[in-house]
N, CA, C, O and the ligand as a Tripos MOL2 file, in Angstrom:
@<TRIPOS>MOLECULE
protein
  285   283    72     0     0
PROTEIN
NO_CHARGES

@<TRIPOS>ATOM
      1 N         -15.6230  -44.2020  -59.8660 N.3       1 MET1
      2 CA        -15.6360  -44.6490  -58.5250 C.3       1 MET1
      3 C         -16.8580  -45.5900  -58.4060 C.2       1 MET1
      4 O         -18.0030  -45.2530  -58.7080 O.2       1 MET1
      5 N         -16.5160  -46.7370  -57.9610 N.am      2 HIS2
      6 CA        -17.5890  -47.6810  -57.6460 C.3       2 HIS2
      7 C         -17.5110  -48.3200  -56.2490 C.2       2 HIS2
      8 O         -16.4180  -48.5570  -55.7370 O.2       2 HIS2
      9 N         -18.5130  -48.5610  -55.7210 N.am      3 SER3
     10 CA        -18.5600  -49.3160  -54.3610 C.3       3 SER3
     11 C         -18.0640  -50.6250  -54.4840 C.2       3 SER3
     12 O         -18.2860  -51.2830  -55.5000 O.2       3 SER3
     13 N         -17.3870  -51.0760  -53.5020 N.am      4 SER4
     14 CA        -16.8730  -52.4460  -53.5770 C.3       4 SER4
     15 C         -18.0230  -53.3720  -53.1500 C.2       4 SER4
     16 O         -18.7730  -53.0530  -52.2270 O.2       4 SER4
     17 N         -18.1520  -54.5010  -53.8170 N.am      5 ARG5
     18 CA        -19.1460  -55.4260  -53.5430 C.3       5 ARG5
     19 C         -18.6380  -56.3800  -52.3410 C.2       5 ARG5
     20 O         -17.4550  -56.7070  -52.2490 O.2       5 ARG5
     21 N         -19.5570  -56.7680  -51.4960 N.am      6 THR6
     22 CA        -19.2040  -57.5400  -50.4620 C.3       6 THR6
     23 C         -19.4020  -58.9610  -50.8630 C.2       6 THR6
     24 O         -20.4780  -59.3520  -51.3150 O.2       6 THR6
     25 N         -18.3060  -59.7820  -50.6890 N.am      7 ASN7
     26 CA        -18.3280  -61.1290  -51.0600 C.3       7 ASN7
     27 C         -19.2250  -61.9910  -50.1710 C.2       7 ASN7
     28 O         -19.0350  -62.0930  -48.9590 O.2       7 ASN7
     29 N         -20.1490  -62.5680  -50.7890 N.am      8 LYS8
     30 CA        -21.0450  -63.4970  -49.9350 C.3       8 LYS8
     31 C         -20.3040  -64.8420  -49.5470 C.2       8 LYS8
     32 O         -20.0260  -65.7110  -50.3740 O.2       8 LYS8
     33 N         -20.0380  -64.9090  -48.3040 N.am      9 ALA9
     34 CA        -19.3800  -66.1380  -47.7740 C.3       9 ALA9
     35 C         -20.3100  -67.3030  -47.6410 C.2       9 ALA9
     36 O         -21.5130  -67.0730  -47.5190 O.2       9 ALA9
     37 N         -19.8860  -68.4770  -47.6510 N.am     10 CYS10
     38 CA        -20.7570  -69.6050  -47.5050 C.3      10 CYS10
     39 C         -21.0520  -69.9390  -46.0950 C.2      10 CYS10
     40 O         -21.8500  -70.8300  -45.8010 O.2      10 CYS10
     41 N         -20.3920  -69.2060  -45.1900 N.am     11 THR11
     42 CA        -20.5690  -69.4590  -43.8200 C.3      11 THR11
     43 C         -21.9800  -69.2720  -43.3250 C.2      11 THR11
     44 O         -22.5650  -68.2200  -43.5790 O.2      11 THR11
     45 N         -22.5420  -70.1970  -42.6580 N.am     12 PRO12
     46 CA        -23.9070  -69.9530  -42.2580 C.3      12 PRO12
     47 C         -24.0820  -68.8470  -41.2290 C.2      12 PRO12
     48 O         -23.1600  -68.5230  -40.4800 O.2      12 PRO12
     49 N         -25.2890  -68.2690  -41.2040 N.am     13 LEU13
     50 CA        -25.5040  -67.1340  -40.3890 C.3      13 LEU13
     51 C         -25.0190  -67.2860  -38.8780 C.2      13 LEU13
     52 O         -24.3040  -66.4770  -38.2860 O.2      13 LEU13
     53 N         -25.4850  -68.3470  -38.4160 N.am     14 PHE14
     54 CA        -25.1400  -68.5790  -36.8710 C.3      14 PHE14
     55 C         -23.6310  -68.5490  -36.5930 C.2      14 PHE14
     56 O         -23.2060  -68.1350  -35.5140 O.2      14 PHE14
     57 N         -22.8330  -68.9840  -37.5580 N.am     15 LEU15
     58 CA        -21.4450  -68.9960  -37.3660 C.3      15 LEU15
     59 C         -20.7910  -67.5590  -37.6550 C.2      15 LEU15
     60 O         -19.6800  -67.2610  -37.2160 O.2      15 LEU15
     61 N         -21.5150  -66.7650  -38.3690 N.am     16 GLN16
     62 CA        -21.0220  -65.4050  -38.5890 C.3      16 GLN16
     63 C         -21.4090  -64.5310  -37.2600 C.2      16 GLN16
     64 O         -20.6620  -63.6910  -36.7590 O.2      16 GLN16
     65 N         -22.6980  -64.8740  -36.7850 N.am     17 VAL17
     66 CA        -23.0750  -64.0320  -35.6540 C.3      17 VAL17
     67 C         -22.3540  -64.4480  -34.3830 C.2      17 VAL17
     68 O         -21.8190  -63.6390  -33.6250 O.2      17 VAL17
     69 N         -22.3740  -65.8160  -34.1920 N.am     18 VAL18
     70 CA        -21.5970  -66.3210  -32.9370 C.3      18 VAL18
     71 C         -20.1680  -66.5140  -33.2420 C.2      18 VAL18
     72 O         -19.7960  -67.5330  -33.8230 O.2      18 VAL18
     73 N         -19.3210  -65.5560  -32.8680 N.am     19 SER19
     74 CA        -17.9480  -65.8080  -33.3650 C.3      19 SER19
     75 C         -17.2490  -66.7810  -32.5200 C.2      19 SER19
     76 O         -16.2010  -67.2600  -32.9520 O.2      19 SER19
     77 N         -17.6850  -67.1300  -31.3900 N.am     20 ASP20
     78 CA        -17.0520  -68.1660  -30.5850 C.3      20 ASP20
     79 C         -18.1150  -69.1760  -30.1040 C.2      20 ASP20
     80 O         -18.5720  -69.0950  -28.9640 O.2      20 ASP20
     81 N         -18.4810  -70.0640  -30.9190 N.am     21 VAL21
     82 CA        -19.5200  -71.0810  -30.4990 C.3      21 VAL21
     83 C         -19.0360  -72.1180  -29.5230 C.2      21 VAL21
     84 O         -19.8430  -72.7340  -28.8270 O.2      21 VAL21
     85 N         -17.7110  -72.3340  -29.4500 N.am     22 THR22
     86 CA        -17.2400  -73.2340  -28.5780 C.3      22 THR22
     87 C         -17.3580  -72.8170  -27.1730 C.2      22 THR22
     88 O         -17.2850  -73.6530  -26.2720 O.2      22 THR22
     89 N         -17.5470  -71.4860  -26.9260 N.am     23 ALA23
     90 CA        -17.6290  -71.0380  -25.5880 C.3      23 ALA23
     91 C         -19.2190  -71.0080  -25.1480 C.2      23 ALA23
     92 O         -19.5830  -70.5860  -24.0500 O.2      23 ALA23
     93 N         -20.0030  -71.4530  -26.0340 N.am     24 ASP24
     94 CA        -21.4850  -71.4950  -25.6410 C.3      24 ASP24
     95 C         -21.8770  -72.7970  -25.0900 C.2      24 ASP24
     96 O         -21.9930  -73.7820  -25.8190 O.2      24 ASP24
     97 N         -22.0850  -72.8340  -23.8220 N.am     25 PRO25
     98 CA        -22.4420  -74.2180  -23.1500 C.3      25 PRO25
     99 C         -23.7520  -74.8190  -23.5370 C.2      25 PRO25
    100 O         -24.0540  -75.9580  -23.1820 O.2      25 PRO25
    101 N         -24.5590  -74.0380  -24.2870 N.am     26 THR26
    102 CA        -25.8650  -74.4780  -24.5890 C.3      26 THR26
    103 C         -25.8450  -75.3490  -25.8590 C.2      26 THR26
    104 O         -26.7980  -76.0790  -26.1320 O.2      26 THR26
    105 N         -24.8090  -75.2690  -26.5890 N.am     27 LEU27
    106 CA        -24.6090  -75.9090  -27.8330 C.3      27 LEU27
    107 C         -24.2440  -77.4700  -27.6100 C.2      27 LEU27
    108 O         -23.4770  -77.7970  -26.7040 O.2      27 LEU27
    109 N         -24.7770  -78.3300  -28.4020 N.am     28 PRO28
    110 CA        -24.3840  -79.6700  -28.2540 C.3      28 PRO28
    111 C         -22.9230  -79.9630  -28.7390 C.2      28 PRO28
    112 O         -22.3860  -79.4230  -29.7060 O.2      28 PRO28
    113 N         -22.3540  -80.9230  -27.8980 N.am     29 ARG29
    114 CA        -20.9460  -81.2910  -28.3220 C.3      29 ARG29
    115 C         -20.9790  -82.7180  -28.7400 C.2      29 ARG29
    116 O         -21.8960  -83.4440  -28.3590 O.2      29 ARG29
    117 N         -20.0400  -83.1470  -29.4890 N.am     30 THR30
    118 CA        -19.9270  -84.5950  -29.7440 C.3      30 THR30
    119 C         -18.4360  -85.0320  -29.6400 C.2      30 THR30
    120 O         -17.5160  -84.2600  -29.9100 O.2      30 THR30
    121 N         -18.2610  -86.2760  -29.2440 N.am     31 LYS31
    122 CA        -16.9340  -86.8050  -29.0750 C.3      31 LYS31
    123 C         -16.7680  -87.8410  -30.1580 C.2      31 LYS31
    124 O         -15.8350  -88.6430  -30.1160 O.2      31 LYS31
    125 N         -17.6820  -87.8340  -31.1510 N.am     32 ASP32
    126 CA        -17.6380  -88.8140  -32.1600 C.3      32 ASP32
    127 C         -17.0110  -88.4290  -33.3830 C.2      32 ASP32
    128 O         -17.1740  -89.0770  -34.4180 O.2      32 ASP32
    129 N         -16.1710  -87.2200  -33.3030 N.am     33 VAL33
    130 CA        -15.5650  -86.6800  -34.4350 C.3      33 VAL33
    131 C         -14.0860  -86.6060  -34.3270 C.2      33 VAL33
    132 O         -13.5020  -86.8270  -33.2660 O.2      33 VAL33
    133 N         -13.4600  -86.2820  -35.4810 N.am     34 ARG34
    134 CA        -11.9820  -86.1420  -35.4160 C.3      34 ARG34
    135 C         -11.6420  -84.8320  -36.2200 C.2      34 ARG34
    136 O         -11.8290  -84.7250  -37.4320 O.2      34 ARG34
    137 N         -11.1550  -83.9150  -35.4660 N.am     35 CYS35
    138 CA        -10.9270  -82.5100  -36.2020 C.3      35 CYS35
    139 C          -9.8040  -82.7240  -37.2840 C.2      35 CYS35
    140 O          -8.7220  -83.2100  -36.9550 O.2      35 CYS35
    141 N         -10.0820  -82.3410  -38.6190 N.am     36 PRO36
    142 CA         -9.0820  -82.5610  -39.5760 C.3      36 PRO36
    143 C          -7.8060  -81.7780  -39.5440 C.2      36 PRO36
    144 O          -6.8370  -81.9930  -40.2720 O.2      36 PRO36
    145 N          -7.9100  -80.7680  -38.5490 N.am     37 GLN37
    146 CA         -6.7960  -79.8830  -38.3880 C.3      37 GLN37
    147 C          -5.8320  -80.1870  -37.2480 C.2      37 GLN37
    148 O          -4.6160  -80.1230  -37.4320 O.2      37 GLN37
    149 N          -6.3910  -80.5350  -36.0100 N.am     38 CYS38
    150 CA         -5.5470  -80.8400  -35.0020 C.3      38 CYS38
    151 C          -5.7550  -82.3020  -34.3420 C.2      38 CYS38
    152 O          -5.0760  -82.7500  -33.4180 O.2      38 CYS38
    153 N          -6.7670  -82.9230  -34.9580 N.am     39 ASN39
    154 CA         -6.9780  -84.3660  -34.5350 C.3      39 ASN39
    155 C          -7.6600  -84.4490  -33.1210 C.2      39 ASN39
    156 O          -7.6980  -85.5110  -32.4990 O.2      39 ASN39
    157 N          -8.1210  -83.4440  -32.7100 N.am     40 HIS40
    158 CA         -8.9010  -83.4250  -31.4220 C.3      40 HIS40
    159 C         -10.1070  -84.0590  -31.6510 C.2      40 HIS40
    160 O         -10.5830  -84.0150  -32.7860 O.2      40 HIS40
    161 N         -10.7920  -84.7570  -30.5870 N.am     41 ASN41
    162 CA        -11.8840  -85.6790  -30.9190 C.3      41 ASN41
    163 C         -13.2430  -85.0880  -30.1500 C.2      41 ASN41
    164 O         -14.1590  -85.8350  -29.8040 O.2      41 ASN41
    165 N         -13.2490  -83.8320  -29.9570 N.am     42 GLU42
    166 CA        -14.4080  -83.1310  -29.3950 C.3      42 GLU42
    167 C         -14.7290  -81.8500  -30.2230 C.2      42 GLU42
    168 O         -13.8560  -81.0150  -30.4610 O.2      42 GLU42
    169 N         -15.9940  -81.7300  -30.6450 N.am     43 ALA43
    170 CA        -16.4990  -80.4530  -31.2810 C.3      43 ALA43
    171 C         -17.8160  -80.0230  -30.9170 C.2      43 ALA43
    172 O         -18.6440  -80.8390  -30.5120 O.2      43 ALA43
    173 N         -18.0730  -78.8030  -31.0300 N.am     44 VAL44
    174 CA        -19.5010  -78.3920  -31.0480 C.3      44 VAL44
    175 C         -20.0380  -78.5410  -32.3410 C.2      44 VAL44
    176 O         -19.4220  -78.2790  -33.3740 O.2      44 VAL44
    177 N         -21.3680  -79.0290  -32.2650 N.am     45 PHE45
    178 CA        -21.8440  -79.2100  -33.6980 C.3      45 PHE45
    179 C         -23.2640  -78.5200  -33.7400 C.2      45 PHE45
    180 O         -23.9530  -78.3470  -32.7340 O.2      45 PHE45
    181 N         -23.6200  -78.1460  -35.0160 N.am     46 LEU46
    182 CA        -24.9210  -77.5050  -35.3130 C.3      46 LEU46
    183 C         -25.3600  -78.1250  -36.5770 C.2      46 LEU46
    184 O         -24.5250  -78.4470  -37.4210 O.2      46 LEU46
    185 N         -26.6360  -78.3120  -36.7570 N.am     47 SER47
    186 CA        -27.2880  -78.8720  -37.9310 C.3      47 SER47
    187 C         -28.0910  -77.8240  -38.5480 C.2      47 SER47
    188 O         -28.7380  -77.0100  -37.8890 O.2      47 SER47
    189 N         -28.0390  -77.8580  -39.9430 N.am     48 ALA48
    190 CA        -28.9480  -76.9520  -40.5950 C.3      48 ALA48
    191 C         -29.4670  -77.5570  -41.8690 C.2      48 ALA48
    192 O         -28.7020  -78.3010  -42.4830 O.2      48 ALA48
    193 N         -30.5590  -77.3520  -42.2980 N.am     49 ASN49
    194 CA        -31.2160  -77.7530  -43.5480 C.3      49 ASN49
    195 C         -30.6120  -76.8560  -44.6120 C.2      49 ASN49
    196 O         -30.6710  -75.6330  -44.4820 O.2      49 ASN49
    197 N         -30.0180  -77.4400  -45.6910 N.am     50 THR50
    198 CA        -29.5390  -76.6460  -46.8030 C.3      50 THR50
    199 C         -30.1300  -77.3760  -48.0470 C.2      50 THR50
    200 O         -30.9130  -78.3250  -47.9870 O.2      50 THR50
    201 N         -29.6420  -76.7980  -49.1880 N.am     51 GLU51
    202 CA        -30.0800  -77.4450  -50.4760 C.3      51 GLU51
    203 C         -29.6260  -78.7880  -50.7000 C.2      51 GLU51
    204 O         -30.2800  -79.5830  -51.3740 O.2      51 GLU51
    205 N         -28.4770  -79.0830  -50.1340 N.am     52 GLN52
    206 CA        -27.7820  -80.3440  -50.1190 C.3      52 GLN52
    207 C         -28.5690  -81.3710  -49.1340 C.2      52 GLN52
    208 O         -28.3380  -82.5810  -49.1440 O.2      52 GLN52
    209 N         -29.4330  -80.8120  -48.3640 N.am     53 GLY53
    210 CA        -29.9750  -81.7390  -47.3110 C.3      53 GLY53
    211 C         -29.5260  -81.1920  -45.9910 C.2      53 GLY53
    212 O         -29.1980  -80.0240  -45.7850 O.2      53 GLY53
    213 N         -29.5490  -82.2690  -45.0350 N.am     54 MET54
    214 CA        -29.1000  -81.8840  -43.6660 C.3      54 MET54
    215 C         -27.6460  -81.7430  -43.6380 C.2      54 MET54
    216 O         -26.8990  -82.6300  -44.0510 O.2      54 MET54
    217 N         -27.2260  -80.5920  -43.1340 N.am     55 THR55
    218 CA        -25.6390  -80.3410  -43.0930 C.3      55 THR55
    219 C         -25.3470  -80.2280  -41.5700 C.2      55 THR55
    220 O         -26.1200  -79.6450  -40.8100 O.2      55 THR55
    221 N         -24.2060  -80.8070  -41.1690 N.am     56 LEU56
    222 CA        -23.7710  -80.6940  -39.7930 C.3      56 LEU56
    223 C         -22.4610  -79.8550  -39.8910 C.2      56 LEU56
    224 O         -21.5310  -80.1080  -40.6560 O.2      56 LEU56
    225 N         -22.5220  -78.8140  -39.0030 N.am     57 TYR57
    226 CA        -21.3590  -77.9120  -38.8500 C.3      57 TYR57
    227 C         -20.5810  -78.2220  -37.5470 C.2      57 TYR57
    228 O         -21.1510  -78.3350  -36.4630 O.2      57 TYR57
    229 N         -19.2920  -78.3480  -37.7110 N.am     58 PHE58
    230 CA        -18.5690  -78.7670  -36.4820 C.3      58 PHE58
    231 C         -17.6000  -77.7170  -36.3390 C.2      58 PHE58
    232 O         -17.0800  -77.1850  -37.3200 O.2      58 PHE58
    233 N         -17.3080  -77.3580  -35.0110 N.am     59 ASN59
    234 CA        -16.3660  -76.3960  -34.5290 C.3      59 ASN59
    235 C         -15.5150  -76.9980  -33.4940 C.2      59 ASN59
    236 O         -15.9810  -77.2350  -32.3800 O.2      59 ASN59
    237 N         -14.3050  -77.2570  -33.7920 N.am     60 CYS60
    238 CA        -13.3430  -77.8620  -32.8500 C.3      60 CYS60
    239 C         -13.2280  -77.0200  -31.5750 C.2      60 CYS60
    240 O         -13.0450  -75.8030  -31.6030 O.2      60 CYS60
    241 N         -13.3440  -77.7180  -30.4950 N.am     61 VAL61
    242 CA        -13.2040  -77.0200  -29.1000 C.3      61 VAL61
    243 C         -11.7430  -76.7960  -28.8230 C.2      61 VAL61
    244 O         -11.4180  -75.9720  -27.9670 O.2      61 VAL61
    245 N         -10.8070  -77.5060  -29.5210 N.am     62 ASN62
    246 CA         -9.3570  -77.2340  -29.3020 C.3      62 ASN62
    247 C          -8.7860  -76.1700  -30.1090 C.2      62 ASN62
    248 O          -8.2310  -75.2270  -29.5450 O.2      62 ASN62
    249 N          -8.8690  -76.2290  -31.4100 N.am     63 CYS63
    250 CA         -8.2390  -75.2570  -32.2280 C.3      63 CYS63
    251 C          -9.2280  -74.2540  -32.9640 C.2      63 CYS63
    252 O          -8.8820  -73.3000  -33.6600 O.2      63 CYS63
    253 N         -10.5730  -74.6700  -32.6640 N.am     64 ARG64
    254 CA        -11.6860  -73.7450  -33.2660 C.3      64 ARG64
    255 C         -11.6910  -73.8100  -34.7280 C.2      64 ARG64
    256 O         -12.1250  -72.8750  -35.4010 O.2      64 ARG64
    257 N         -11.2020  -74.9320  -35.2620 N.am     65 HIS65
    258 CA        -11.3730  -75.1210  -36.7300 C.3      65 HIS65
    259 C         -12.8120  -75.5140  -37.1150 C.2      65 HIS65
    260 O         -13.4720  -76.2370  -36.3700 O.2      65 HIS65
    261 N         -13.2810  -75.0570  -38.2310 N.am     66 LYS66
    262 CA        -14.7570  -75.1720  -38.5570 C.3      66 LYS66
    263 C         -14.6800  -76.0120  -39.8010 C.2      66 LYS66
    264 O         -13.8820  -75.7790  -40.7080 O.2      66 LYS66
    265 N         -15.6120  -77.0780  -39.8020 N.am     67 TRP67
    266 CA        -15.8630  -77.8460  -40.9530 C.3      67 TRP67
    267 C         -17.2060  -78.2720  -41.0590 C.2      67 TRP67
    268 O         -17.9790  -78.0490  -40.1260 O.2      67 TRP67
    269 N         -17.5990  -78.8890  -42.1350 N.am     68 ARG68
    270 CA        -18.8820  -79.2750  -42.2940 C.3      68 ARG68
    271 C         -18.9770  -80.7430  -42.9170 C.2      68 ARG68
    272 O         -18.0760  -81.2470  -43.5880 O.2      68 ARG68
    273 N         -20.1920  -81.3620  -42.6060 N.am     69 ASP69
    274 CA        -20.4000  -82.7180  -43.0890 C.3      69 ASP69
    275 C         -21.7940  -82.8370  -43.4830 C.2      69 ASP69
    276 O         -22.6950  -82.3570  -42.7950 O.2      69 ASP69
    277 N         -22.0000  -83.4660  -44.5790 N.am     70 TYR70
    278 CA        -23.3190  -83.6950  -45.1550 C.3      70 TYR70
    279 C         -23.8260  -85.0360  -44.7720 C.2      70 TYR70
    280 O         -23.0630  -85.9970  -44.8730 O.2      70 TYR70
    281 N         -24.9970  -85.1900  -44.3580 N.am     71 VAL71
    282 CA        -25.5970  -86.3880  -43.9170 C.3      71 VAL71
    283 C         -26.7880  -86.8740  -44.7710 C.2      71 VAL71
    284 O         -27.3810  -87.9110  -44.4710 O.2      71 VAL71
    285 ZN         -9.0710  -78.9290  -33.9890 Zn       72 ZN72
@<TRIPOS>BOND
     1     1     2 1
     2     2     3 1
     3     3     4 2
     4     3     5 am
     5     5     6 1
     6     6     7 1
     7     7     8 2
     8     7     9 am
     9     9    10 1
    10    10    11 1
    11    11    12 2
    12    11    13 am
    13    13    14 1
    14    14    15 1
    15    15    16 2
    16    15    17 am
    17    17    18 1
    18    18    19 1
    19    19    20 2
    20    19    21 am
    21    21    22 1
    22    22    23 1
    23    23    24 2
    24    23    25 am
    25    25    26 1
    26    26    27 1
    27    27    28 2
    28    27    29 am
    29    29    30 1
    30    30    31 1
    31    31    32 2
    32    31    33 am
    33    33    34 1
    34    34    35 1
    35    35    36 2
    36    35    37 am
    37    37    38 1
    38    38    39 1
    39    39    40 2
    40    39    41 am
    41    41    42 1
    42    42    43 1
    43    43    44 2
    44    43    45 am
    45    45    46 1
    46    46    47 1
    47    47    48 2
    48    47    49 am
    49    49    50 1
    50    50    51 1
    51    51    52 2
    52    51    53 am
    53    53    54 1
    54    54    55 1
    55    55    56 2
    56    55    57 am
    57    57    58 1
    58    58    59 1
    59    59    60 2
    60    59    61 am
    61    61    62 1
    62    62    63 1
    63    63    64 2
    64    63    65 am
    65    65    66 1
    66    66    67 1
    67    67    68 2
    68    67    69 am
    69    69    70 1
    70    70    71 1
    71    71    72 2
    72    71    73 am
    73    73    74 1
    74    74    75 1
    75    75    76 2
    76    75    77 am
    77    77    78 1
    78    78    79 1
    79    79    80 2
    80    79    81 am
    81    81    82 1
    82    82    83 1
    83    83    84 2
    84    83    85 am
    85    85    86 1
    86    86    87 1
    87    87    88 2
    88    87    89 am
    89    89    90 1
    90    90    91 1
    91    91    92 2
    92    91    93 am
    93    93    94 1
    94    94    95 1
    95    95    96 2
    96    95    97 am
    97    97    98 1
    98    98    99 1
    99    99   100 2
   100    99   101 am
   101   101   102 1
   102   102   103 1
   103   103   104 2
   104   103   105 am
   105   105   106 1
   106   106   107 1
   107   107   108 2
   108   107   109 am
   109   109   110 1
   110   110   111 1
   111   111   112 2
   112   111   113 am
   113   113   114 1
   114   114   115 1
   115   115   116 2
   116   115   117 am
   117   117   118 1
   118   118   119 1
   119   119   120 2
   120   119   121 am
   121   121   122 1
   122   122   123 1
   123   123   124 2
   124   123   125 am
   125   125   126 1
   126   126   127 1
   127   127   128 2
   128   127   129 am
   129   129   130 1
   130   130   131 1
   131   131   132 2
   132   131   133 am
   133   133   134 1
   134   134   135 1
   135   135   136 2
   136   135   137 am
   137   137   138 1
   138   138   139 1
   139   139   140 2
   140   139   141 am
   141   141   142 1
   142   142   143 1
   143   143   144 2
   144   143   145 am
   145   145   146 1
   146   146   147 1
   147   147   148 2
   148   147   149 am
   149   149   150 1
   150   150   151 1
   151   151   152 2
   152   151   153 am
   153   153   154 1
   154   154   155 1
   155   155   156 2
   156   155   157 am
   157   157   158 1
   158   158   159 1
   159   159   160 2
   160   159   161 am
   161   161   162 1
   162   162   163 1
   163   163   164 2
   164   163   165 am
   165   165   166 1
   166   166   167 1
   167   167   168 2
   168   167   169 am
   169   169   170 1
   170   170   171 1
   171   171   172 2
   172   171   173 am
   173   173   174 1
   174   174   175 1
   175   175   176 2
   176   175   177 am
   177   177   178 1
   178   178   179 1
   179   179   180 2
   180   179   181 am
   181   181   182 1
   182   182   183 1
   183   183   184 2
   184   183   185 am
   185   185   186 1
   186   186   187 1
   187   187   188 2
   188   187   189 am
   189   189   190 1
   190   190   191 1
   191   191   192 2
   192   191   193 am
   193   193   194 1
   194   194   195 1
   195   195   196 2
   196   195   197 am
   197   197   198 1
   198   198   199 1
   199   199   200 2
   200   199   201 am
   201   201   202 1
   202   202   203 1
   203   203   204 2
   204   203   205 am
   205   205   206 1
   206   206   207 1
   207   207   208 2
   208   207   209 am
   209   209   210 1
   210   210   211 1
   211   211   212 2
   212   211   213 am
   213   213   214 1
   214   214   215 1
   215   215   216 2
   216   215   217 am
   217   217   218 1
   218   218   219 1
   219   219   220 2
   220   219   221 am
   221   221   222 1
   222   222   223 1
   223   223   224 2
   224   223   225 am
   225   225   226 1
   226   226   227 1
   227   227   228 2
   228   227   229 am
   229   229   230 1
   230   230   231 1
   231   231   232 2
   232   231   233 am
   233   233   234 1
   234   234   235 1
   235   235   236 2
   236   235   237 am
   237   237   238 1
   238   238   239 1
   239   239   240 2
   240   239   241 am
   241   241   242 1
   242   242   243 1
   243   243   244 2
   244   243   245 am
   245   245   246 1
   246   246   247 1
   247   247   248 2
   248   247   249 am
   249   249   250 1
   250   250   251 1
   251   251   252 2
   252   251   253 am
   253   253   254 1
   254   254   255 1
   255   255   256 2
   256   255   257 am
   257   257   258 1
   258   258   259 1
   259   259   260 2
   260   259   261 am
   261   261   262 1
   262   262   263 1
   263   263   264 2
   264   263   265 am
   265   265   266 1
   266   266   267 1
   267   267   268 2
   268   267   269 am
   269   269   270 1
   270   270   271 1
   271   271   272 2
   272   271   273 am
   273   273   274 1
   274   274   275 1
   275   275   276 2
   276   275   277 am
   277   277   278 1
   278   278   279 1
   279   279   280 2
   280   279   281 am
   281   281   282 1
   282   282   283 1
   283   283   284 2
@<TRIPOS>SUBSTRUCTURE
     1 MET1         2 RESIDUE 1 A MET
     2 HIS2         6 RESIDUE 1 A HIS
     3 SER3        10 RESIDUE 1 A SER
     4 SER4        14 RESIDUE 1 A SER
     5 ARG5        18 RESIDUE 1 A ARG
     6 THR6        22 RESIDUE 1 A THR
     7 ASN7        26 RESIDUE 1 A ASN
     8 LYS8        30 RESIDUE 1 A LYS
     9 ALA9        34 RESIDUE 1 A ALA
    10 CYS10       38 RESIDUE 1 A CYS
    11 THR11       42 RESIDUE 1 A THR
    12 PRO12       46 RESIDUE 1 A PRO
    13 LEU13       50 RESIDUE 1 A LEU
    14 PHE14       54 RESIDUE 1 A PHE
    15 LEU15       58 RESIDUE 1 A LEU
    16 GLN16       62 RESIDUE 1 A GLN
    17 VAL17       66 RESIDUE 1 A VAL
    18 VAL18       70 RESIDUE 1 A VAL
    19 SER19       74 RESIDUE 1 A SER
    20 ASP20       78 RESIDUE 1 A ASP
    21 VAL21       82 RESIDUE 1 A VAL
    22 THR22       86 RESIDUE 1 A THR
    23 ALA23       90 RESIDUE 1 A ALA
    24 ASP24       94 RESIDUE 1 A ASP
    25 PRO25       98 RESIDUE 1 A PRO
    26 THR26      102 RESIDUE 1 A THR
    27 LEU27      106 RESIDUE 1 A LEU
    28 PRO28      110 RESIDUE 1 A PRO
    29 ARG29      114 RESIDUE 1 A ARG
    30 THR30      118 RESIDUE 1 A THR
    31 LYS31      122 RESIDUE 1 A LYS
    32 ASP32      126 RESIDUE 1 A ASP
    33 VAL33      130 RESIDUE 1 A VAL
    34 ARG34      134 RESIDUE 1 A ARG
    35 CYS35      138 RESIDUE 1 A CYS
    36 PRO36      142 RESIDUE 1 A PRO
    37 GLN37      146 RESIDUE 1 A GLN
    38 CYS38      150 RESIDUE 1 A CYS
    39 ASN39      154 RESIDUE 1 A ASN
    40 HIS40      158 RESIDUE 1 A HIS
    41 ASN41      162 RESIDUE 1 A ASN
    42 GLU42      166 RESIDUE 1 A GLU
    43 ALA43      170 RESIDUE 1 A ALA
    44 VAL44      174 RESIDUE 1 A VAL
    45 PHE45      178 RESIDUE 1 A PHE
    46 LEU46      182 RESIDUE 1 A LEU
    47 SER47      186 RESIDUE 1 A SER
    48 ALA48      190 RESIDUE 1 A ALA
    49 ASN49      194 RESIDUE 1 A ASN
    50 THR50      198 RESIDUE 1 A THR
    51 GLU51      202 RESIDUE 1 A GLU
    52 GLN52      206 RESIDUE 1 A GLN
    53 GLY53      210 RESIDUE 1 A GLY
    54 MET54      214 RESIDUE 1 A MET
    55 THR55      218 RESIDUE 1 A THR
    56 LEU56      222 RESIDUE 1 A LEU
    57 TYR57      226 RESIDUE 1 A TYR
    58 PHE58      230 RESIDUE 1 A PHE
    59 ASN59      234 RESIDUE 1 A ASN
    60 CYS60      238 RESIDUE 1 A CYS
    61 VAL61      242 RESIDUE 1 A VAL
    62 ASN62      246 RESIDUE 1 A ASN
    63 CYS63      250 RESIDUE 1 A CYS
    64 ARG64      254 RESIDUE 1 A ARG
    65 HIS65      258 RESIDUE 1 A HIS
    66 LYS66      262 RESIDUE 1 A LYS
    67 TRP67      266 RESIDUE 1 A TRP
    68 ARG68      270 RESIDUE 1 A ARG
    69 ASP69      274 RESIDUE 1 A ASP
    70 TYR70      278 RESIDUE 1 A TYR
    71 VAL71      282 RESIDUE 1 A VAL
    72 ZN72       285 GROUP 0 **** ****
């Protein structure tokens, strides 16, 4: 009998804690994006410094699809 290991997801911490960031009015929004899933042009975005540099995380306000972009 062995304990099951938890898979470490790549999801940043703030997206794990805040399950519905699109409902948070304090987060910045942008209309300069295009959701790859539903083609909506507004998303909540968050930025974080990662090993790859500055990473932008988008969360579509329409379908809540999440994606990231490296700048
Ligand atoms: Zn969408």
